[in-house]
C-alpha positions in Angstrom: 13.5 -36.7 -36.9 9.7 -37.1 -35.2 7.5 -34.5 -36.5 6.5 -33.0 -33.7 10.0 -33.3 -32.5 11.0 -30.9 -36.1 8.0 -29.0 -35.6 9.4 -27.8 -32.6 12.8 -27.3 -33.6 11.3 -25.0 -36.4 9.5 -23.1 -34.4 12.4 -22.2 -32.1 14.2 -21.1 -35.1 11.5 -19.4 -36.6 11.4 -16.9 -33.1 15.3 -16.9 -33.2 15.5 -15.4 -36.6 12.4 -12.8 -35.5 14.3 -11.8 -32.7 17.0 -11.1 -34.5 15.7 -9.3 -37.1 13.8 -7.1 -35.0 16.3 -6.6 -32.3 19.0 -5.6 -36.3 15.8 -3.3 -37.2 15.4 -1.3 -33.9 18.7 -0.6 -33.7 19.2 1.1 -36.8 15.8 3.2 -36.5 16.2 4.0 -32.7 18.5 6.9 -32.9 16.8 8.2 -36.0 13.9 7.8 -34.3 15.2 10.1 -31.2 16.1 12.9 -33.0 13.0 13.0 -35.4 11.0 13.5 -32.3 13.2 16.1 -30.4 13.1 17.5 -33.3 9.7 17.4 -34.0 10.2 16.3 -37.7 7.6 14.4 -39.2 9.3 11.7 -39.7 8.9 10.9 -36.5 5.7 9.5 -38.0 6.2 7.5 -40.8 9.5 5.4 -39.3 6.6 3.6 -36.9 5.1 2.8 -39.7 8.5 1.4 -41.4 9.3 -0.9 -38.1 6.0 -2.5 -38.2 5.2 -3.3 -41.7 8.8 -5.2 -41.6 7.7 -6.7 -37.9 4.4 -8.2 -39.6 5.9 -9.7 -42.3 9.0 -11.5 -40.2 6.2 -12.2 -37.8 3.7 -13.5 -39.9 0.8 -11.5 -39.3 -0.7 -11.2 -42.4 -3.5 -7.8 -42.9 -6.3 -7.9 -44.8 -8.0 -4.4 -44.6 -11.6 -3.5 -44.7 -12.9 0.3 -45.3 -10.8 3.2 -45.4 -8.8 4.5 -42.6 -10.2 8.6 -41.7 -8.6 11.1 -43.4 -10.1 13.6 -41.7 -8.2 15.2 -38.4 -8.6 15.4 -35.1 -8.5 11.7 -35.6 -9.4 9.4 -32.2 -9.6 5.4 -33.3 -11.9 3.5 -30.3 -11.2 0.1 -31.3 -11.2 -3.2 -29.5 -8.4 -5.1 -27.8 -6.8 -8.5 -27.8 -3.2 -8.7 -28.0 0.1 -7.1 -28.0 0.2 -7.6 -31.5 -3.0 -5.5 -32.2 -0.4 -2.4 -32.4 1.6 -4.1 -34.8 -1.1 -5.3 -37.5 -2.7 -1.1 -36.7 0.3 0.3 -36.6 2.0 -1.2 -39.8 -1.8 0.7 -42.1 -0.9 4.3 -40.8 1.1 6.9 -38.6 -0.5 6.4 -35.2 0.3 6.5 -31.8 -1.5 5.0 -29.1 -2.7 5.3 -25.5 -1.6 2.8 -23.5 -1.9 1.8 -19.8 1.0 3.8 -17.7 2.6 0.2 -16.4 3.4 -1.0 -19.8 5.9 2.5 -19.9 8.1 0.7 -17.7 7.8 -3.3 -19.7 11.3 -4.6 -20.8 11.4 -3.8 -25.1 7.5 -3.1 -25.1 7.9 0.1 -22.9 11.2 1.0 -25.2 8.9 0.9 -28.6 5.8 2.2 -26.5 8.1 5.3 -26.4 9.5 5.3 -29.6 5.6 5.7 -30.8 5.0 8.3 -29.1 2.7 7.0 -26.8 0.8 8.3 -24.4 -0.1 6.4 -20.7 -2.3 7.0 -19.0 -3.3 5.3 -15.1 -6.0 3.6 -15.9 -7.8 3.7 -12.5 -7.0 7.4 -11.2 -10.1 8.9 -11.7 -9.0 11.5 -10.6 -6.6 12.6 -13.1 -9.2 11.4 -16.4 -10.0 15.1 -16.8 -5.5 15.7 -17.4 -5.2 12.9 -19.3 -7.8 13.7 -21.4 -6.3 16.7 -21.6 -3.0 15.5 -22.7 -4.6 13.0 -26.0 -6.5 16.1 -26.5 -3.6 18.1 -27.6 -1.7 15.2 -29.6 -5.1 14.9 -31.5 -4.7 19.3 -31.7 -1.1 18.6 -33.6 -2.6 16.3 -35.9 -1.8 12.9 -33.9 -4.3 10.0 -35.3 -4.7 8.6 -31.5 -5.5 4.5 -30.9 -7.6 4.2 -28.2 -8.1 0.8 -27.0 -11.6 1.7 -25.6 -12.2 -1.7 -23.3 -9.8 -0.7 -20.9 -8.6 -4.1 -21.7 -7.5 -7.2 -23.3 -10.7 -9.9 -24.5 -10.5 -13.4 -25.8 -10.8 -12.1 -29.7 -14.8 -13.5 -29.7 -16.3 -10.8 -28.3 -16.2 -6.7 -27.5 -16.4 -6.1 -23.9 -17.8 -2.8 -22.9 -16.2 0.3 -23.7 -14.7 2.8 -21.0 -16.1 6.0 -21.8 -13.9 8.6 -19.7 -10.7 9.0 -22.1 -13.4 9.5 -24.8 -13.3 12.7 -23.2 -10.5 13.7 -25.4 -12.6 14.4 -28.0 -14.7 16.7 -26.3 -11.2 18.7 -24.8 -10.0 18.5 -28.5 -12.5 20.6 -29.5 -11.3 23.3 -27.4 -7.6 23.1 -27.8 -7.4 22.4 -31.5 -10.0 25.4 -32.1 -11.6 23.2 -34.2 -15.3 22.6 -34.9 -15.4 18.6 -35.2 -13.5 15.8 -33.7 -13.5 12.4 -35.7 -13.9 9.4 -34.1 -13.9 6.4 -36.3 -14.9 2.8 -35.1 -12.0 -0.2 -36.0 -12.8 -4.0 -35.2 -9.3 -6.2 -35.5 -10.2 -9.8 -35.9 -7.6 -13.0 -36.2 -9.7 -15.3 -38.3 -6.8 -17.8 -39.1 -3.6 -19.5 -38.0 -2.0 -21.4 -40.8 -4.6 -21.1 -43.0 -7.2 -23.0 -40.8 -10.0 -21.0 -39.3 -9.8 -20.4 -35.7 -12.7 -21.3 -33.7 -13.8 -20.2 -30.1 -11.4 -22.2 -28.8 -8.4 -21.7 -30.6 -9.0 -18.0 -31.3 -6.7 -17.5 -27.7 -4.2 -18.9 -29.6 -3.2 -15.0 -30.3 -5.7 -13.4 -28.3 -3.7 -12.6 -25.1 -6.5 -11.9 -22.0 -6.5 -12.6 -18.5 -3.7 -13.7 -16.1 -2.0 -15.2 -19.6 1.9 -14.9 -18.8 3.4 -12.1 -21.9 6.6 -14.7 -22.5 4.9 -18.1 -23.6 2.2 -16.3 -25.1 4.7 -13.8 -27.4 6.3 -17.1 -28.1 3.9 -19.5 -29.4 2.6 -17.0 -31.7 5.7 -16.1 -32.9 6.3 -19.5 -33.3 3.0 -20.8 -35.3 4.5 -19.0 -38.7 1.0 -17.1 -40.1 -1.3 -15.5 -38.5 -4.3 -14.1 -40.7 -5.7 -10.7 -39.3 -8.7 -8.5 -40.4 -8.7 -5.1 -39.6 -12.2 -3.6 -40.5 -12.7 0.4 -40.4 -16.1 1.8 -39.6 -18.0 5.0 -40.8 -16.7 7.8 -38.6 -18.7 9.3 -36.0 -18.8 13.3 -36.0 -17.9 14.3 -32.2 -19.0 18.5 -32.3 -19.5 20.5 -29.5 -23.2 19.2 -28.2 -22.1 15.4 -28.5 -22.5 13.4 -25.6 -19.0 11.2 -24.8 -21.2 8.2 -23.2 -23.7 7.9 -26.5 -20.8 8.4 -29.0 -18.7 5.2 -27.1 -21.6 3.2 -27.5 -22.1 4.1 -30.9 -18.3 3.1 -31.3 -18.9 -0.2 -29.9 -21.8 -1.1 -31.4 -20.6 -0.7 -34.6 -17.2 -2.7 -33.3 -18.7 -5.3 -32.3 -21.2 -5.5 -35.7 -17.8 -5.2 -37.2 -16.1 -8.3 -35.6 -18.6 -10.8 -36.0 -19.0 -10.0 -39.4 -15.3 -10.5 -40.1 -15.2 -14.2 -37.5 -17.9 -15.4 -39.9 -16.2 -14.4 -43.5 -18.8 -12.0 -44.1 -21.1 -14.4 -45.3 -23.8 -13.3 -43.1 -25.9 -10.4 -42.4 -24.9 -8.5 -39.7 -27.7 -9.7 -37.0 -27.2 -13.3 -37.8 -23.2 -13.0 -37.7 -23.3 -11.4 -34.2 -25.6 -14.5 -32.7 -22.9 -17.1 -34.6 -20.4 -15.6 -33.4 -21.0 -16.5 -30.1 -21.5 -19.6 -31.2 -19.4 -20.9 -33.7 -17.1 -24.6 -34.5 -14.3 -24.9 -32.7 -11.8 -25.2 -35.4 -8.2 -26.3 -34.6 -5.1 -25.0 -36.0 -2.2 -26.4 -36.3 -0.9 -26.4 -32.7 2.6 -28.1 -32.7 5.1 -27.1 -29.6 2.5 -23.7 -28.4 1.9 -22.9 -24.6 -0.6 -20.0 -24.8 -0.4 -20.1 -20.9 -3.8 -22.1 -20.6 
């Protein structure tokens, strides 16, 4: 059998196996999670972690963690965003709930999984609803849920960090009131996809995993699953204290800079000082991974 044809068949079989396992896992855990959410059991926070750990393993997402997740609550995580897989790799680390755009709620499969994760859905462009949406997030923070804000407001190509949107950082401010606490922790987190099948991803091939712009979800999802082994590094930065006198824009800028520095370090393999890494990450060499039968939509 020709090499390319054989690789394509292996990729197809891999996608089928992953799909069968994840559908079966979801059907088993779904009713338990629905009951746990309805009754307010702590199990509702734990089951998604189990799902994501199994999902990452069968999908070939190999996660390395740098730093420590903050143990103090209320906790708002401010992360960069590159792909649908960000949720899987973050969700396997600790109990988390996500803040997602309202359109996700209606997506097939992904919408259901987001609801089971107890996601807060927001209308990104509705400025008149920002206060209400921040209040909804603040209530969850006050209840002890660690909430993940993909602060860029969209997905990048994985090579850089886009400017953070500051509006929903107001949730930390609102949480100070709703939870009657003196401080909220805002922890910067950088997600970096570094290798495919052991080969470093350069600037050109990082969109193999990143899902930017108008790339179709279906082909991208299949392309990632066919690869078989994707290495991702998650870096937890120093938590930023958000107090009553804090400025949300200043906190957002500090979190953005921390994420940018950590991403650059991850993409350079931690081999250069942070400032040099930030420069090199903009012009790193292109190193192509094995790319058999992969369609990333252009």
